[in-house]
TIGU-590788 format. One line per 8 residues: number of its first residue (from 0); for each residue x, y, z of N, C-alpha, C. Coordinates in pm, 1 decimal, padded with zeros to 6 digits. Each point is the difference from the previous one (the first is absolute). Layout:
BEGIN
NUM> X:Y:Z:X:Y:Z:X:Y:Z | ...
This chain:
BEGIN
0> -26488.5:-10281.6:03733.2:00049.0:00015.5:00135.1:00123.5:00063.1:00030.3 | 00099.9:-00028.1:-00097.3:00119.4:00079.8:-00001.9:-00020.3:00137.4:-00003.9 | -00084.8:00056.7:-00079.5:-00022.9:00132.6:-00007.2:-00056.6:00053.9:00127.9 | -00071.3:-00077.2:00057.3:-00074.8:00057.7:00125.5:00083.6:00017.9:00108.3 | 00101.8:-00112.1:00008.9:00125.2:00006.0:00121.0:00093.9:00125.9:-00046.3 | 00015.7:00017.3:-00120.5:00109.3:00097.4:-00039.5:-00073.5:00141.5:00028.1 | -00149.5:00001.1:-00017.7:-00063.7:00138.6:00014.5:00003.0:00028.7:00160.5 | -00024.3:-00120.0:00089.2:-00007.3:00027.9:00136.5:00145.4:00043.8:00059.7
8> 00094.8:-00065.3:-00065.9:00144.7:00039.8:00048.1:00024.9:00144.0:-00051.4 | -00032.3:00042.5:-00094.7:00025.0:00145.2:-00052.8:-00083.7:00083.4:00095.1 | -00124.7:-00036.9:00024.6:-00075.4:00089.6:00105.0:00068.5:00013.1:00124.2 | 00037.8:-00106.8:00055.2:00066.2:-00017.1:00132.7:00140.4:00094.4:00013.2 | 00067.1:-00006.5:-00130.1:00117.1:00081.8:-00015.9:-00030.3:00150.3:00009.4 | -00093.0:00014.4:-00080.6:-00058.8:00166.3:-00013.2:-00042.4:00016.1:00137.8 | -00058.4:-00055.1:00090.6:-00054.7:00032.4:00121.8:00119.1:00020.8:00095.8 | 00098.1:-00083.2:-00017.2:00103.5:00001.4:00097.1:00090.8:00114.8:-00032.2
16> 00019.2:00034.1:-00134.1:00068.5:00126.8:-00041.9:-00059.0:00132.0:00035.7 | -00148.8:-00008.0:-00007.6:-00057.5:00143.0:00024.0:00010.9:00011.0:00162.3 | -00006.1:-00105.6:00077.6:00013.3:00004.9:00129.1:00128.1:00056.6:00068.6 | 00100.6:-00042.8:-00082.5:00138.3:00030.6:00012.6:00018.4:00133.9:-00026.7 | -00061.7:00060.5:-00099.4:-00000.9:00137.0:-00051.2:-00067.5:00086.9:00097.4 | -00107.0:-00050.3:00070.6:-00079.0:00070.0:00070.9:00067.9:00041.3:00159.0 | 00081.6:-00114.7:00034.6:00053.1:-00006.7:00128.2:00116.4:00103.1:-00002.0 | -00015.7:00096.2:00103.9:00098.2:00128.6:00003.7:00150.2:-00073.8:00039.1
24> 00100.1:00080.7:-00032.2:00136.3:-00063.8:00013.2:00036.2:00065.7:00139.9 | 00023.8:-00073.7:00087.6:00049.5:00057.7:00149.3:00138.8:00053.9:-00020.7 | 00018.4:00114.3:00078.6:00124.1:00057.0:-00018.2:00107.7:-00080.7:00062.4 | 00114.4:00018.1:-00031.1:00120.6:-00068.7:00067.4:00050.2:00077.7:00124.0 | 00007.1:-00075.3:00131.1:00042.4:00070.6:00090.7:00146.3:-00008.1:00030.8 | 00061.6:00092.9:00004.1:00153.5:-00000.5:00027.3:00019.9:00057.7:00144.5 | 00070.3:-00084.8:00067.2:00040.4:00003.9:00151.3:00131.5:00052.1:00016.5 | 00030.4:00106.6:00046.5:00155.7:00042.9:00020.0:00020.1:00011.4:00163.6
32> 00095.3:-00069.7:00049.0:00022.0:-00025.3:00146.3:00090.4:00126.6:00017.5 | 00013.8:00015.5:00157.8:00081.0:00115.6:00042.4:00114.9:-00037.2:00049.8 | 00070.0:00093.3:00080.3:00132.4:-00028.5:00061.1:-00019.7:-00100.6:00119.7 | 00088.7:-00080.2:00040.3:00007.3:-00095.9:00092.2:-00081.2:-00129.9:00007.1 | -00043.7:-00007.5:-00140.7:-00093.8:-00097.3:-00050.8:00030.4:-00055.8:-00128.6 | -00048.5:-00095.8:-00048.6:-00009.0:-00045.4:-00145.4:-00142.0:-00037.6:-00049.2 | 00015.5:-00063.6:-00119.4:-00123.0:-00019.7:-00089.6:-00101.6:-00106.3:00096.6 | 00066.7:-00079.5:00089.0:-00089.8:-00111.1:00084.5:-00080.5:00079.8:00075.1
40> 00009.3:00125.6:00034.1:-00081.3:00075.7:00098.1:-00137.6:-00009.3:-00058.2 | -00000.8:00009.2:-00132.6:-00140.2:-00010.6:-00059.7:-00069.8:-00147.6:-00017.0 | 00061.9:-00082.5:00056.4:-00059.3:-00136.5:-00030.9:-00151.2:-00032.0:00036.4 | -00040.1:00055.6:00104.2:-00140.3:-00005.6:00050.0:-00097.3:00073.0:-00086.3 | 00044.8:00115.5:-00044.9:-00072.4:00075.9:-00115.0:-00006.9:-00067.5:-00111.0 | 00104.6:-00032.4:-00072.1:00004.6:-00082.0:-00104.3:-00090.0:-00119.5:-00018.5 | -00003.6:-00091.4:00093.8:-00080.8:-00091.6:00013.0:-00173.1:00029.4:-00031.4 | -00026.0:00094.0:00073.5:-00139.0:00048.8:-00015.8:-00028.6:00068.7:-00129.0
48> 00093.6:00077.1:-00056.8:-00034.0:00059.8:-00118.6:00013.1:-00084.3:-00126.4 | 00078.4:-00107.6:00002.6:-00004.9:-00087.2:-00102.3:-00120.1:-00102.1:00011.3 | -00042.7:-00029.8:00123.9:-00124.5:-00069.0:00010.0:-00116.6:00068.9:-00053.8 | 00008.0:00124.4:00004.3:-00095.5:00084.5:-00043.0:00005.3:00037.3:-00164.7 | 00104.6:-00058.2:-00051.9:00017.8:-00001.5:-00149.8:00079.3:00106.6:-00039.1 | 00096.4:00072.4:00087.2:00062.8:00111.2:-00055.1:00140.8:-00042.6:-00050.9 | 00061.7:00028.3:-00085.1:00140.5:-00016.7:-00035.0:00074.6:00059.0:00088.4 | 00109.5:-00024.8:00052.5:00079.0:00057.9:00101.4:00149.0:-00012.7:-00007.5
56> 00089.3:00095.4:00017.5:00136.2:-00012.4:-00005.5:00042.9:00080.2:00113.8 | 00095.1:-00061.1:00074.2:00053.8:00056.3:00116.8:00143.1:00043.1:-00039.4 | 00018.4:00115.0:-00039.8:00120.0:00043.6:-00062.9:00108.7:00027.5:00103.3 | 00120.8:-00045.4:-00025.3:00104.9:00035.8:00082.2:00053.3:00149.9:00006.4 | 00029.5:00058.1:00103.1:00029.7:00127.2:00010.1:00140.4:00001.2:00059.5 | 00100.7:00050.0:-00079.0:00143.2:00002.1:00030.9:00049.4:00057.4:00135.3 | -00079.9:00102.3:00035.2:00030.3:00086.1:00123.0:00134.6:00057.6:-00002.7 | 00040.5:00048.2:-00122.8:00112.7:00077.0:-00008.1:00018.4:00131.8:-00001.7
64> -00097.7:00067.1:-00092.4:-00017.2:00135.8:-00017.8:-00144.7:00026.1:-00075.7 | -00053.7:00106.5:00046.6:-00145.2:-00002.6:-00042.2:-00020.4:00011.3:-00142.2 | 00073.5:00077.6:-00068.1:-00011.6:-00002.5:-00146.5:00041.3:-00130.8:-00067.2 | 00098.2:-00051.5:00056.5:00035.0:-00141.2:-00063.2:-00109.2:-00101.9:00039.7 | -00033.8:-00021.0:00123.8:-00111.9:-00066.5:00016.6:-00137.7:00010.5:-00065.8 | -00035.4:00125.1:-00016.2:-00120.4:00039.7:-00066.7:00013.3:-00050.5:-00156.8 | 00126.4:00024.3:-00067.7:00029.3:-00044.2:-00128.6:-00014.6:-00148.3:-00022.0 | 00051.3:-00081.9:00111.0:-00019.7:-00129.4:00013.4:-00155.0:-00049.0:-00018.1
72> -00083.6:00063.7:00097.9:-00145.6:-00046.1:-00005.8:-00058.9:00065.2:-00136.7 | 00036.7:00115.8:-00064.1:-00045.1:00059.2:-00115.5:00012.5:-00110.2:-00115.8 | 00110.8:-00068.2:00006.7:00041.0:-00089.5:-00103.4:-00104.7:-00127.2:00006.6 | -00033.4:-00033.6:00132.6:-00094.2:-00114.1:-00006.1:-00138.2:00058.0:-00058.5 | -00023.2:00131.9:00056.6:-00145.4:00029.5:-00066.4:-00004.4:00010.1:-00133.2 | 00108.4:00057.4:-00072.5:-00000.7:00011.5:-00148.4:-00006.6:-00152.6:-00061.7 | 00003.9:-00101.3:00050.2:-00016.7:-00139.3:-00059.3:-00129.2:-00055.0:00033.0 | -00095.2:00086.9:00061.3:-00147.3:-00048.9:00034.1:-00094.4:00073.4:-00096.4
80> -00091.6:-00075.4:-00079.3:-00098.3:00051.7:-00092.9:-00126.9:00044.9:00054.9 | -00021.7:-00081.4:00100.8:-00132.2:00039.7:00056.9:00015.2:00137.5:00098.2 | -00134.3:00037.6:00043.9:-00003.7:00118.1:00112.1:00082.1:-00053.9:00117.1 | 00060.5:00071.2:00092.8:00080.1:-00018.1:00105.2:-00066.4:00060.3:00113.3 | 00002.8:-00079.9:00127.2:-00016.0:00067.6:00139.0:00145.4:-00015.8:00044.1 | 00052.0:00115.1:00037.2:00115.7:00001.6:00045.2:00016.9:00032.7:00154.5 | 00061.2:-00097.2:00083.4:-00010.5:-00000.7:00141.1:00137.6:00006.0:00068.3 | 00028.1:00083.0:00089.3:00108.5:00025.9:00067.4:00011.2:-00010.8:00170.9
88> 00107.9:-00077.5:00062.8:-00026.0:00001.4:00141.5:00123.4:00092.3:00039.0 | -00002.9:00090.0:00096.0:00112.0:00079.3:00070.6:00069.0:00090.4:-00113.5 | 00127.9:-00037.9:00004.1:00096.6:00064.0:-00096.7:-00045.6:-00024.6:-00162.7 | -00077.0:-00119.2:-00002.5:-00075.2:-00019.5:-00135.9:-00080.2:00102.8:-00045.9 | -00055.6:00087.1:00076.8:-00098.3:00120.4:-00023.2:00075.9:00086.7:-00091.1 | 00119.6:00054.0:00034.6:00048.7:00100.3:-00092.3:00058.0:-00076.1:-00106.7 | 00034.1:-00127.1:-00010.8:00043.8:-00080.7:-00114.1:-00125.1:-00000.7:-00122.1 | -00129.8:-00018.5:00075.1:-00115.8:-00020.3:-00108.3:-00028.6:00155.8:-00052.3
96> 00025.1:00101.2:00094.5:-00024.0:00137.9:-00032.0:00059.1:00033.8:-00115.6 | 00132.7:-00050.6:-00028.3:00083.9:00037.8:-00099.4:-00018.8:-00087.3:-00124.3 | -00000.9:-00133.9:00022.6:-00020.5:-00087.3:-00097.8:-00111.0:-00004.0:-00084.5 | -00130.5:00055.6:00077.7:-00114.9:00017.9:-00083.8:-00017.1:00131.6:-00068.9 | 00079.8:00060.4:00012.3:-00012.0:00147.3:-00060.2:00017.0:-00002.9:-00154.3 | -00107.9:00043.5:-00057.7:-00018.2:00009.7:-00141.5:-00044.0:-00128.9:-00048.9 | -00033.5:-00099.4:00059.0:-00027.3:-00138.0:-00055.1:-00166.3:-00008.2:-00008.4 | -00060.4:00005.3:-00090.6:-00144.8:-00001.2:-00015.6:-00055.2:-00109.9:00029.0
104> 00076.5:-00121.5:-00005.0:-00054.6:-00132.6:00024.4:-00025.9:-00022.0:00165.7 | 00062.4:00096.6:00084.3:-00028.5:-00012.6:00131.7:-00131.0:00073.4:00044.0 | -00098.9:-00087.6:00041.6:-00136.9:00071.6:00030.9:-00004.0:00013.5:00127.5 | 00074.8:-00055.0:00100.7:-00013.2:00039.6:00146.0:00132.1:-00026.6:00088.1 | 00015.2:00073.2:00092.0:00124.8:00002.1:00104.6:-00052.7:-00054.0:00119.7 | 00042.8:-00088.7:00086.3:-00017.5:-00044.3:00110.5:00104.7:00022.4:00085.9 | -00004.1:00079.6:00106.7:00108.8:00006.5:00102.0:-00036.9:-00078.2:00136.8 | 00088.5:-00090.8:00025.0:-00018.5:-00068.0:00102.4:00109.6:00035.7:00104.0
112> -00054.0:00043.7:00125.9:00107.7:00059.2:00078.3:00109.0:00069.1:-00064.6 | -00019.1:00071.8:-00087.2:00092.4:00057.4:-00105.0:00022.7:00146.0:-00006.2 | 00107.3:00049.5:-00030.2:00012.9:00142.4:-00026.9:-00042.3:00044.5:-00122.8 | -00069.1:00112.1:-00007.1:-00049.6:00045.6:-00120.8:00041.8:00174.6:-00006.3 | 00138.9:-00013.3:-00074.0:00065.4:00141.7:00017.7:-00037.7:00094.6:-00099.9 | 00001.2:00126.6:00022.3:-00008.0:00105.3:-00067.1:00134.9:00020.4:-00075.9 | 00001.5:00069.6:-00111.5:00142.7:00016.2:-00079.1:00078.8:00084.1:00116.0 | 00143.5:-00046.5:00024.7:00083.5:00050.3:00066.7:-00006.5:-00047.2:00137.2
120> -00071.6:-00083.2:00034.9:-00017.4:-00080.0:00134.9:00060.7:-00130.2:-00012.5 | 00072.5:-00052.6:00116.6:00047.5:-00137.8:00003.1:-00076.8:-00077.8:00101.8 | 00026.1:-00124.6:-00012.9:-00060.9:-00100.0:00099.7:00047.2:00055.8:00169.0 | 00128.3:00007.3:-00018.8:00036.9:00055.5:00147.3:-00063.4:00132.0:00040.9 | -00040.3:00094.9:-00089.1:-00046.8:00106.8:00038.2:-00145.2:-00036.3:00050.3 | -00086.7:-00074.7:-00056.8:-00142.9:-00025.3:00027.4:-00000.8:-00086.6:00141.9 | 00096.2:-00091.4:00003.4:-00013.6:-00098.2:00105.7:00034.7:00061.1:00130.9 | 00072.5:00105.5:-00009.9:00046.0:00089.4:00124.9:-00085.0:00114.8:00023.6
128> -00114.7:00059.1:-00086.1:-00039.4:00100.4:00010.9:-00117.0:-00000.4:00121.8 | -00046.4:-00097.4:00030.2:-00097.1:-00012.6:00102.6:00047.6:-00098.1:00108.5 | -00039.4:00044.9:00134.3:00046.2:-00092.0:00110.3:-00038.4:-00156.5:-00002.2 | 00077.7:-00077.1:00060.0:-00018.3:-00140.3:-00022.0:00079.6:-00106.2:-00059.3 | 00084.0:00054.1:-00072.9:00098.6:-00070.9:-00069.0:00124.4:-00062.2:00088.5 | 00010.3:-00122.4:00030.8:00097.8:-00042.5:00086.9:00089.6:-00086.6:-00077.7 | 00022.1:00010.3:-00133.3:00100.1:-00083.6:-00076.7:00152.9:00030.7:00036.3 | 00041.2:00117.3:00002.9:00139.6:00024.5:00019.3:00062.6:-00075.0:00093.1
136> -00020.5:00001.3:00130.8:00057.4:-00088.1:00112.7:00005.8:-00141.7:-00015.9 | -00098.2:-00064.3:-00118.4:-00004.5:-00147.7:-00010.9:00092.6:-00038.2:-00100.2 | 00054.0:00100.9:-00076.1:00102.3:-00030.7:-00116.1:00119.8:-00064.1:00051.4 | 00068.4:-00097.4:-00083.9:00127.9:-00036.8:00030.1:00107.9:00093.4:-00038.1 | 00116.0:-00002.0:00019.2:00093.4:00079.9:-00058.0:00020.5:-00021.6:-00134.0 | -00011.1:00120.1:-00066.9:00002.8:-00036.4:-00165.9:00124.3:-00070.0:-00052.7 | -00033.1:-00061.4:-00108.7:00088.1:-00096.0:-00048.6:00073.5:00093.9:-00121.2 | 00115.3:00017.1:-00003.9:00094.3:00074.1:-00089.2:00014.5:-00062.3:-00125.2
144> -00048.3:00055.0:-00136.3:-00002.6:-00057.5:-00109.0:00126.9:00052.3:-00081.5 | 00049.0:-00081.5:-00087.3:00109.4:00025.0:-00083.4:-00005.1:00132.7:-00079.8 | -00129.4:00024.9:-00035.7:-00012.1:00142.2:-00073.1:-00011.2:00121.3:00081.2 | 00017.7:-00017.8:00144.3:-00002.0:00111.7:00093.1:-00142.9:00026.5:00064.4 | -00099.9:-00088.4:-00045.7:-00132.9:00020.4:00062.4:-00020.1:-00095.1:00112.8 | -00114.9:00006.7:00062.7:-00027.9:-00073.3:00125.4:-00123.3:-00063.6:00002.0 | 00006.1:-00141.6:00014.1:-00132.7:-00076.3:00022.4:-00047.6:00002.6:00145.7 | -00128.2:00007.5:00009.5:-00072.3:-00009.5:00130.8:-00067.3:-00104.1:00011.4
152> -00004.4:-00089.3:00140.5:-00067.5:-00095.5:00033.2:-00082.5:00032.3:00136.9 | -00098.0:-00057.0:00014.1:-00054.2:-00004.0:00145.5:00066.3:-00094.2:00088.8 | 00034.0:00028.0:00123.4:00062.6:-00112.4:00083.3:-00096.0:-00116.2:00025.6 | 00036.4:-00122.5:-00011.5:-00083.9:-00112.8:-00007.6:-00072.5:-00005.5:00124.0 | 00043.5:00034.8:00116.7:-00049.9:-00027.2:00129.9:-00112.7:00107.9:00013.5 | -00002.8:00113.4:-00077.6:-00099.5:00114.1:00012.9:-00102.4:-00023.6:-00110.4 | 00022.5:-00084.5:-00092.3:-00094.1:00014.2:-00127.3:-00133.3:-00036.7:00041.8 | -00038.0:-00088.7:00073.5:-00130.9:-00010.2:00015.8:-00071.8:00104.4:00051.1
160> 00055.4:00051.9:00131.6:-00082.9:00131.3:00040.4:-00012.3:00109.7:-00072.3 | 00119.3:00038.9:-00085.1:-00005.8:00110.4:-00077.0:-00081.1:-00021.2:-00124.5 | 00015.1:-00110.0:-00068.9:-00048.0:-00004.8:-00136.7:-00112.7:-00079.6:-00018.2 | -00009.1:-00084.9:00073.3:-00125.8:-00116.3:-00021.9:-00048.3:-00060.6:00143.0 | -00040.9:00089.4:00087.7:-00046.6:-00038.5:00126.2:-00125.7:-00079.9:00009.6 | -00079.6:00013.2:-00100.5:-00131.2:-00076.7:-00000.9:00007.5:-00129.1:-00089.0 | 00131.5:-00044.9:-00033.6:00036.0:-00117.1:-00056.3:00061.1:-00086.4:00117.6 | -00021.6:-00147.0:-00007.7:00063.6:-00086.8:00086.7:00143.8:00024.9:00009.8
168> 00047.9:-00029.0:00124.4:00149.4:00012.8:00009.1:00078.3:-00096.1:-00103.7 | -00067.8:-00131.9:00003.8:00084.1:-00082.6:-00087.1:-00002.8:00070.6:-00166.9 | -00116.6:00043.3:-00034.0:00012.7:00055.6:-00127.1:00089.1:00110.2:-00004.1 | -00011.5:00087.8:00096.4:00091.4:00130.7:-00007.8:00130.0:-00036.1:00007.5 | 00035.6:-00116.3:00059.4:00143.1:-00020.1:00017.0:00068.8:-00064.6:-00134.4 | -00103.6:-00053.3:-00078.8:00050.2:-00039.8:-00140.2:00025.4:00109.7:-00089.1 | -00106.5:00108.2:00013.1:-00015.5:00125.5:-00064.6:00137.2:00077.6:00021.9 | 00022.9:-00010.9:00116.4:00138.5:00081.8:00043.1:00131.0:-00057.5:-00052.5
176> 00010.8:-00140.5:00001.1:00112.0:-00043.9:-00059.6:00010.8:00010.1:-00170.1 | -00124.1:00025.1:-00060.9:00006.4:00003.8:-00138.1:-00039.8:00133.2:-00040.7 | 00015.0:00100.8:00082.5:-00029.1:00143.2:-00044.7:00101.8:00039.8:-00083.8 | -00028.7:00079.1:-00104.2:00099.9:00066.1:-00094.9:00009.6:00140.0:00035.3 | 00141.3:00035.8:-00008.0:00031.2:00140.3:00036.6:-00033.4:00099.2:-00094.5 | -00000.2:00133.5:00054.5:-00019.4:00096.7:-00114.1:00119.0:00102.6:00043.9 | 00050.1:00079.5:-00113.3:00094.8:00076.6:00013.3:-00050.7:00135.3:00066.7 | 00089.0:00071.8:00081.5:-00025.4:00134.7:00065.8:-00041.0:00074.1:-00116.6
184> 00064.1:-00006.5:-00122.2:-00019.1:00102.1:-00115.6:-00158.1:-00022.0:-00043.7 | -00042.6:-00120.3:-00001.9:-00122.6:-00023.1:-00045.3:-00122.3:00076.0:00091.4 | 00037.3:-00001.0:00131.7:-00090.5:00039.0:00080.6:-00010.0:00152.3:00018.3 | 00129.1:00068.0:-00059.8:00007.3:00150.2:-00005.7:-00030.3:00057.1:-00130.3 | -00002.8:-00085.1:-00104.2:-00001.5:00056.1:-00131.1:-00138.7:00066.9:-00022.1 | 00000.5:00133.9:-00053.1:-00103.4:00060.3:-00020.9:-00098.1:-00035.2:-00136.9 | -00129.1:00007.4:00042.6:-00087.1:-00058.0:-00118.3:-00022.3:00105.6:-00118.1 | -00039.2:-00053.9:-00122.4:-00053.2:00079.2:-00084.5:-00137.9:00023.7:-00009.5
192> -00063.1:00065.3:-00096.5:-00137.3:00026.2:-00008.2:-00085.2:-00140.7:00016.3 | -00088.7:-00016.5:00085.7:-00051.7:-00120.3:00043.4:-00103.9:-00051.9:-00097.5 | -00034.3:-00105.1:-00011.2:-00103.2:-00062.1:-00096.1:-00137.6:00011.2:00070.8 | -00002.7:00010.6:00132.7:-00136.8:00019.8:00078.5:-00074.4:00122.7:-00036.8 | 00082.1:00094.7:-00055.9:-00081.0:00110.0:-00050.4:-00081.6:-00016.4:-00113.7 | 00015.1:-00093.6:-00081.3:-00079.3:-00035.9:-00101.9:-00062.5:-00125.0:-00017.0 | 00033.5:-00098.9:00096.8:-00046.5:-00143.9:00007.2:-00085.8:-00022.9:00127.4 | -00103.6:-00025.3:00007.4:-00088.1:-00015.9:00125.0:00074.0:-00103.6:00099.3
200> 00001.2:00041.7:00122.0:00084.5:-00085.2:00097.4:-00110.0:-00042.0:00123.2 | 00045.7:-00104.3:00052.7:-00044.5:-00070.1:00127.6:00093.4:-00032.5:00082.5 | -00024.4:00022.6:00133.5:00085.2:-00004.6:00113.7:-00051.5:-00106.8:00113.9 | 00088.0:-00087.4:00054.8:-00031.4:-00068.4:00105.4:00108.6:-00012.6:00094.8 | -00001.6:00005.8:00128.4:00106.5:-00001.1:00099.7:-00036.9:-00042.9:00131.3 | 00091.4:-00031.6:00088.0:-00042.7:-00052.8:00142.8:00027.4:00129.1:00084.4 | -00115.6:00011.8:00090.2:00031.9:00118.5:00112.2:00099.7:-00020.3:00085.3 | 00076.8:-00112.8:00011.6:00115.2:-00032.7:00075.0:00123.6:-00005.8:-00068.4
208> 00017.4:00059.6:-00112.4:00105.6:00004.3:-00065.3:00118.5:00070.1:00057.6 | 00121.3:-00064.2:00023.4:00114.2:00084.8:00053.6:00097.9:00049.9:-00099.4 | -00016.4:-00038.9:-00119.1:00093.9:00046.0:-00112.7:-00068.5:00125.9:-00043.8 | -00106.1:-00000.7:-00045.2:-00068.1:00113.6:-00045.1:-00123.6:00026.7:00071.8 | 00001.4:00103.7:00068.8:-00108.3:00018.9:00093.6:-00120.6:00018.5:-00063.2 | -00119.7:-00043.9:00059.4:-00135.9:00000.1:-00050.6:-00040.0:00157.8:-00023.2 | 00052.5:00100.6:00062.1:-00040.4:00136.3:-00036.2:00071.8:00040.1:-00124.4 | 00115.0:-00044.6:-00013.2:00068.8:00030.2:-00137.5:-00080.1:-00058.6:-00120.0
216> -00052.4:-00139.4:00007.9:-00048.0:-00051.0:-00110.2:-00144.6:00054.3:-00031.7 | -00072.6:00050.4:00118.2:-00123.0:00067.9:-00011.8:00027.2:00111.8:-00061.4 | 00094.7:00084.5:00021.4:00026.3:00145.1:-00060.2:00025.6:-00039.5:-00159.4 | 00086.3:-00104.8:-00035.7:00034.6:-00032.7:-00145.8:-00119.9:-00047.3:-00056.3 | -00093.5:-00077.7:00059.6:-00129.4:-00030.2:-00080.7:-00081.8:00117.0:-00028.3 | -00001.4:00082.8:00109.6:-00112.2:00110.3:-00034.4:00070.9:00119.0:-00108.6 | 00140.4:00001.5:-00008.1:00061.6:00081.2:-00077.7:-00003.1:-00059.9:-00143.5 | -00005.9:-00133.0:-00016.8:-00023.4:-00069.9:-00118.6:-00143.9:-00006.7:-00048.2
224> -00099.4:00057.3:00065.1:-00130.4:-00000.4:-00007.9:-00050.5:-00167.4:-00024.6 | 00057.9:-00084.5:00077.1:-00022.7:-00140.3:-00015.1:-00142.6:-00033.4:-00014.5 | -00035.9:-00101.1:-00086.6:-00127.0:-00047.0:-00034.2:-00057.5:-00057.9:00147.9 | 00081.9:-00077.9:00064.5:-00034.7:-00052.2:00109.4:00122.2:-00029.4:00113.5 | -00019.2:00009.8:00102.5:00102.8:-00017.4:00096.7:-00052.9:-00086.5:00129.0 | 00075.7:-00098.8:00026.1:-00050.2:-00103.4:00098.3:00140.9:-00004.6:00094.9 | -00059.3:00031.6:00114.2:00101.1:-00020.7:00142.3:-00038.9:-00119.7:00072.9 | 00095.1:-00083.0:-00013.9:-00024.0:-00135.1:00066.0:00041.1:00021.0:00139.3
232> -00112.2:-00023.8:00108.7:00038.2:-00012.8:00128.7:00106.7:-00084.4:00051.1 | 00091.8:00037.5:00071.6:00096.6:-00085.3:00052.8:00107.0:-00063.6:-00080.1 | 00000.5:00034.3:-00139.1:00092.5:-00054.5:-00098.1:00125.1:00087.4:00012.9 | 00106.9:-00088.8:-00033.4:00139.7:00060.1:00003.0:00038.9:00061.3:-00125.7 | 00128.2:-00003.6:-00047.5:00051.3:00052.5:-00113.7:-00024.5:-00111.6:-00121.7 | 00003.2:-00116.8:00024.4:-00038.8:-00112.7:-00094.2:-00133.8:-00058.6:-00004.7 | -00102.0:00119.1:-00012.1:-00148.4:-00019.7:-00004.1:-00027.2:-00109.2:-00118.7 | 00076.4:-00014.7:-00095.3:-00036.8:-00077.9:-00106.4:00025.7:-00153.3:00043.5
240> 00102.2:-00007.0:00099.4:00029.5:-00146.3:00052.5:-00095.0:-00038.7:00102.0 | -00037.3:00078.7:00089.2:-00102.8:-00023.8:00102.4:-00128.3:00000.3:-00021.1 | -00037.2:00097.9:-00117.1:-00145.5:00010.3:-00025.1:-00019.2:-00021.1:-00162.8 | 00048.1:-00092.4:-00065.6:-00003.0:-00018.7:-00140.8:-00143.1:-00001.5:-00072.1 | -00102.5:-00021.6:00067.8:-00139.2:00032.1:-00047.4:-00032.0:00128.6:-00022.1 | 00031.8:00068.5:00111.2:-00027.5:00154.3:-00008.7:00069.2:00061.2:-00098.7 | 00122.1:-00041.2:-00036.9:00089.7:00068.3:-00096.3:-00037.2:-00046.2:-00156.4 | -00044.7:-00121.5:-00006.5:-00041.8:-00036.6:-00124.5:-00118.1:00039.7:-00026.7
248> -00077.9:00012.2:00090.7:-00144.4:00067.8:-00037.3:-00005.3:00147.6:-00050.9 | 00110.7:00086.3:00058.6:00022.6:00112.7:-00051.5:00047.9:00004.0:-00143.7 | 00101.7:-00093.2:-00018.2:00058.2:-00010.3:-00130.3:-00113.5:-00030.3:-00097.9 | -00089.1:-00096.6:00044.2:-00125.2:-00029.9:-00115.2:-00085.9:00120.6:-00013.4 | -00017.9:00088.0:00114.8:-00078.7:00102.6:-00039.6:00051.6:00085.5:-00086.1 | 00135.9:00023.4:00019.9:00064.7:00102.2:-00105.0:-00005.3:-00065.1:-00126.7 | 00016.0:-00134.8:-00022.4:-00013.9:-00065.0:-00134.5:-00125.1:00003.9:-00071.8 | -00111.0:00011.4:00099.3:-00137.7:00005.5:-00071.7:-00054.6:00129.2:-00021.6
256> 00066.7:00112.5:00070.8:-00063.7:00130.2:00011.7:-00003.6:00053.7:-00147.2 | -00102.1:00083.2:-00038.5:-00020.4:00058.6:-00120.8:00064.5:00144.9:-00013.5
């Protein structure tokens, strides 16, 4: 009888091990926030991805300089051994474009209301290339920094209409109070050779985006030969906050693409 139980236990262990070996490893999703936001802007997306079994890291973006911010994210990527889907919002787009360059572990890039620059372009260049960007007049007077740089914030009373018009006033008020500033230098720093030239990309944005006009985002998606582009009707610049299911669905599509 003992031998029978031992045999059954061994068989169960072998079946369990075989099933574990057969189950594909899901890629780790790394989410990079943009300017005037923080990692909490991904909360709705994180909940969906984790429910669906994806490991998720919402990386902190320093918002100090493009190369420094990209290196910060690249350091996080270097610590991950599984395949990676790298996602960037807004100014997080140039950051992921730089951070993923040359990293064979990154299997997909997802641009969420994000800038996808060519070499030599900056966030400011692309955000202002097409009509519809109304960010400038909503900015507060720059905060002078000890190193000679300048920090930018959106005026809190203008934050909802400019940045998050399809989010409730109550939620937008909290977002405005907790927004993280970006330096003028970071927005104007020129990009290096972008990773989207060698890594497949996906794009999603709102057609009512006032920070990066929809026309600019459609242009960048076409230029990058995006695998899929989703324009969300009525969505603002924070499409991942107002439409987390749509954004999570596109991320999962990128994660499962062959």
